[in-house]
C-alpha angles and dihedrals in degrees: 000000000000090000090055092050092045090048092050091049091049091050091049092049092049091050095047098085091054090056095049120126118253112264130205105245100179144349134202110237091037122232109287095006123148109216144157115264104299118225088208136018113208130195118191120201135198093241143016114288126213100246094207091057099036135067148123143230131212114229130188122228090261089062097252124123114266097238126265113352126172115218117207137170126223116243091256090056092230098099128061120196130198116199116192114217090221133024112278117250120237113280144074123316138183129202107211107197137181129188142185122196137170095307088058093226115132115233126187139193146159133231119198126202139157129230111216 
């Protein structure tokens, strides 16, 4: 009996990393950075996202969308890119992202940066 319980616990612990939520590993611009107008904003995640259930929007400091922005995924599915149609004006911006990966749980986050 104890061997079965111990075996089940070991199996559950080994399976846990595969069921982890995707995590934001890096962003360009980085959180809190002050940069010139970026041609591309990139978010890199710990695992492949489902592109049909994931995305992001670029928001100005006043809470309004920052104009036309294309959202694309890298071929590996682990990077999400936002490409503004026009250079961003000076001011504060937030990238509000959401992602769904293999565990099918939606995760969200925000990255803030400033354009000088």
